[in-house]
C-alpha positions in Angstrom: -5.2 60.5 37.8 -4.9 64.2 37.4 -3.6 66.7 40.0 -7.1 67.9 41.0 -8.5 64.4 41.6 -5.5 63.3 43.5 -5.7 66.4 45.7 -9.4 65.9 46.3 -8.7 62.3 47.3 -6.1 63.3 49.8 -8.4 65.9 51.4 -11.2 63.3 51.6 -8.8 60.9 53.4 -7.8 63.7 55.9 -11.4 64.6 56.6 -12.5 61.0 57.0 -9.7 60.5 59.6 -10.8 63.6 61.4 -14.4 62.3 61.5 -13.5 58.8 62.7 -10.7 59.7 65.2 -11.9 63.0 66.6 -15.6 63.3 65.7 -15.2 66.2 63.2 -17.7 65.0 60.7 -18.4 68.0 58.5 -21.5 68.6 56.4 -21.3 67.6 52.7 -21.2 71.2 51.5 -18.1 71.9 53.7 -16.4 68.8 52.6 -16.9 69.8 49.0 -15.6 73.3 49.7 -12.5 72.0 51.4 -11.9 69.4 48.6 -12.3 72.0 45.9 -10.1 74.7 47.5 -8.1 73.3 50.4 -6.3 75.9 52.6 -2.6 75.8 51.9 -1.1 75.6 55.4 -1.6 73.3 58.4 -2.9 76.1 60.6 -5.3 77.5 58.0 -6.7 74.0 57.2 -7.1 73.4 61.0 -8.9 76.7 61.4 -11.1 75.9 58.4 -12.1 72.6 60.0 -13.1 74.3 63.2 -15.1 77.0 61.4 -16.9 74.4 59.3 -17.7 72.6 62.5 -19.1 75.8 64.0 -16.4 76.1 66.5 -14.3 78.8 64.8 -14.7 81.5 67.4 -13.8 79.5 70.5 -10.5 78.2 72.0 -10.3 74.5 72.3 -6.5 74.2 72.9 -6.2 70.5 73.4 -8.7 69.5 70.7 -7.2 72.0 68.3 -3.8 70.5 68.9 -5.2 67.0 68.1 -6.9 68.2 64.9 -3.7 70.0 63.9 -1.6 66.9 64.4 -3.9 64.9 62.0 -3.9 67.7 59.5 -0.1 68.0 59.7 0.4 64.2 59.3 -1.7 64.2 56.1 -0.4 67.5 54.6 3.2 66.4 55.1 2.5 63.5 52.6 1.0 65.8 50.0 4.3 66.2 48.2 3.7 67.4 44.7 0.3 69.0 45.4 1.6 72.5 45.9 2.0 72.2 49.7 
């Protein structure tokens, strides 16, 4: 499996968990965009998820914390993917 496919698989797993656990089920175009060019930090990925969900301009402190925790758990395992 090449680097790009592995990265895409990792992003898909992260987005699937966000959908199942927290209800952040993004539209297919947004999933594709994040898989093709995932943000490089936990905070920027978290922000991108909220923007894709149409919640980018609002403060959801507790919900953002929960999303960020899931993103952090996944990204911390992305060793070798440029993270």
